C-alpha positions in Angstrom: 41.2 17.4 -46.0 42.2 17.1 -42.4 39.6 19.7 -41.3 36.9 18.0 -43.4 37.7 14.5 -41.9 37.7 15.9 -38.4 34.3 17.5 -39.0 32.9 14.2 -40.3 34.3 12.4 -37.3 32.8 15.0 -35.0 29.4 14.6 -36.6 29.5 10.8 -36.3 30.5 11.1 -32.7 27.7 13.5 -32.0 25.1 11.2 -33.7 26.3 8.3 -31.7 26.1 10.3 -28.5 22.6 11.4 -29.3 21.6 7.8 -30.1 23.0 6.6 -26.8 21.1 9.3 -25.0 17.9 8.4 -26.8 18.3 4.7 -25.9 18.9 5.7 -22.3 15.9 8.0 -22.3 13.7 5.2 -23.8 14.9 2.8 -21.2 14.2 5.2 -18.3 10.7 5.9 -19.7 10.1 2.1 -19.8 11.0 1.8 -16.1 8.5 4.4 -14.9 5.6 3.0 -12.9 2.8 4.2 -15.1 -0.3 2.9 -16.9 1.4 2.5 -20.3 4.3 0.5 -19.0 2.1 -1.8 -16.8 -0.2 -2.2 -19.8 2.7 -3.4 -21.8 3.8 -5.8 -19.0 0.4 -7.4 -18.7 0.0 -7.7 -22.4 3.3 -9.4 -22.7 2.4 -11.8 -19.9 -1.0 -12.7 -21.2 0.4 -13.2 -24.7 2.6 -16.0 -23.3 0.7 -17.3 -20.3 -2.8 -16.0 -20.6 -4.5 -19.4 -20.9 -7.4 -20.6 -18.8 -6.6 -24.2 -18.0 -8.4 -26.9 -16.0 -5.6 -28.7 -14.1 -5.4 -31.8 -16.3 -1.7 -32.0 -16.6 -1.0 -35.7 -17.3 -2.8 -38.1 -19.7 -4.3 -40.7 -19.8 -6.7 -40.0 -17.0 -8.2 -43.0 -15.2 -11.6 -42.9 -13.5 -12.4 -45.7 -11.1 -15.8 -46.9 -9.8 -14.9 -45.3 -6.5 -14.4 -42.0 -8.3 -17.8 -42.3 -9.9 -19.4 -43.1 -6.6 -17.7 -40.1 -5.0 -18.6 -37.9 -8.0 -15.0 -36.7 -8.3 -14.2 -33.9 -10.7 -12.8 -36.3 -13.3 -15.7 -38.6 -13.0 -18.1 -35.7 -13.9 -15.9 -34.1 -16.6 -14.5 -37.0 -18.5 -17.8 -38.4 -19.8 -18.8 -34.8 -21.0 -15.5 -34.4 -22.8 -16.0 -37.8 -24.4 -19.4 -36.9 -25.6 -17.9 -33.7 -27.1 -15.3 -35.8 -29.0 -12.4 -34.4 -27.1 -11.4 -37.6 -25.3 -12.0 -41.3 -25.9 -12.5 -43.8 -23.1 -12.1 -47.5 -22.8 -12.5 -49.9 -19.9 -9.3 -51.1 -18.2 -8.3 -53.8 -15.8 -8.5 -53.6 -12.1 -6.7 -50.8 -10.4 -6.9 -52.3 -6.9 -9.4 -53.9 -4.5 -12.2 -52.2 -2.6 -12.8 -52.5 1.1 -14.7 -55.7 0.6 -11.9 -57.2 -1.5 -13.9 -56.8 -4.8 -12.0 -55.8 -8.0 -12.4 -52.1 -8.9 -13.1 -51.6 -12.6 -12.0 -48.3 -14.2 -12.2 -46.4 -17.4 -9.2 -44.8 -19.0 -9.5 -41.6 -21.1 -7.0 -40.3 -23.7 -7.2 -37.2 -25.8 -8.5 -37.4 -29.3 -6.9 -35.4 -32.2 -9.4 -32.7 -31.5 -8.7 -32.7 -27.8 -5.0 -32.5 -28.5 -5.6 -29.0 -29.8 -6.3 -27.8 -26.3 -3.4 -29.6 -24.6 -0.9 -26.8 -24.6 2.7 -27.3 -23.8 3.0 -24.0 -21.9 4.4 -24.0 -18.3 1.8 -23.8 -15.6 3.0 -22.6 -12.2 1.1 -23.6 -9.1 2.2 -21.7 -6.0 1.2 -22.3 -2.4 2.5 -21.1 0.9 4.9 -24.0 1.2 5.8 -25.0 -2.4 5.9 -24.0 -6.0 5.3 -26.6 -8.8 5.6 -26.1 -12.5 3.7 -28.4 -14.9 5.0 -28.5 -18.5 1.5 -28.7 -20.1 -2.2 -28.5 -19.3 -5.6 -28.8 -20.9 -6.6 -25.2 -21.7 -10.1 -24.0 -22.7 -9.8 -20.3 -23.2 -7.4 -17.4 -23.8 -7.3 -14.2 -21.8 -6.3 -10.8 -23.1 -6.2 -7.4 -21.4 -9.3 -5.4 -21.0 -7.8 -2.5 -19.0 -5.3 -1.8 -16.2 -7.2 -0.7 -13.1 -4.3 0.3 -10.8 -1.2 -0.9 -9.1 0.4 -1.0 -5.7 3.2 1.5 -4.8 6.5 -0.1 -5.9 8.7 -1.3 -3.1 12.2 -2.9 -2.9 12.0 -6.6 -1.9 15.0 -9.0 -2.1 17.1 -6.4 -4.0 14.6 -5.7 -6.7 11.7 -3.3 -7.2 8.4 -5.0 -7.2 4.7 -4.2 -7.3 1.4 -5.8 -8.4 -1.0 -4.7 -11.1 -4.8 -5.0 -11.0 -6.5 -5.5 -14.4 -9.7 -6.8 -16.0 -9.7 -9.2 -18.9 -11.3 -10.3 -22.1 -11.8 -14.0 -22.9 -11.9 -16.0 -26.0 -13.3 -19.5 -25.1 -13.1 -22.7 -27.0 -16.4 -23.2 -28.9 -17.4 -26.3 -27.0 -17.4 -24.5 -23.7 -20.7 -23.0 -24.7 -22.4 -26.3 -24.5 -24.7 -26.6 -21.4 -23.0 -29.8 -20.1 -19.6 -28.3 -20.4 -20.7 -25.2 -18.6 -22.1 -27.4 -15.9 -19.1 -29.5 -15.2 -16.5 -26.7 -15.6 -17.8 -24.1 -13.3 -14.5 -22.2 -13.2 -14.9 -21.6 -17.0 -18.5 -20.5 -16.6 -17.4 -18.0 -13.9 -14.6 -16.7 -16.1 -17.0 -16.2 -19.0 -19.6 -14.4 -16.9 -17.1 -12.1 -15.2 -15.1 -11.0 -18.2 -14.6 -7.2 -18.2 -15.5 -6.9 -14.5 -13.5 -9.3 -12.4 -10.1 -7.9 -11.4 -7.0 -10.1 -11.6 -3.7 -9.4 -9.9 -0.3 -9.8 -11.5 3.0 -9.5 -9.7 5.7 -7.6 -11.7 9.2 -6.4 -11.0 11.5 -3.9 -12.6 14.1 -5.4 -15.0 16.7 -3.6 -17.2 14.3 -3.2 -20.1 11.2 -2.3 -18.0 8.5 -4.0 -16.0 8.2 -7.8 -16.3 5.8 -10.4 -14.8 7.4 -12.3 -12.0 6.4 -15.6 -13.5 8.2 -15.0 -16.8 11.6 -14.5 -15.2 11.6 -17.7 -13.1 
């Protein structure tokens, strides 16, 4: 009985050791800088943050007479979104006085139930050379997915972590209304993204974590 028990314990210990070695081996494989691992990292990122949004973070959006005269972005886009049934607008009181002292009328736009479908509560990170701002939501008009990984920079150590950047092309699934001529006209960034799907190369910063490569934005 003692010998039999010892044999069983030995077998269990061996299986546990093999399982540990297998897990370590899988982890090491996931940390290699290769196409399969970077493909997984880009897919994971796009699955969470791969939305094409148009920088309309806060609603309602107000368009003044001065905005219309200057043909601001919102002055051009809001009437089109209203015609498409995505927003509704109503005239509001004065928002200030013009240079001649005259009252400035304005129109305030809010999202309709249909428009709310495109207002995604997913963090949007805007980074410049001097600051980094995260918006909690945005009006998003398409979803990107991976076409193929083109290549990557040689990994390097920066601030105590191994980093690189991955170049890839994308596929795009746009909202149906973006195909309307007026929408294509007032949202040129969407038109550009649609026309360059599969050819334009995007760059994603990634770093090496314990479980493999991860997009920088997802860990912040």
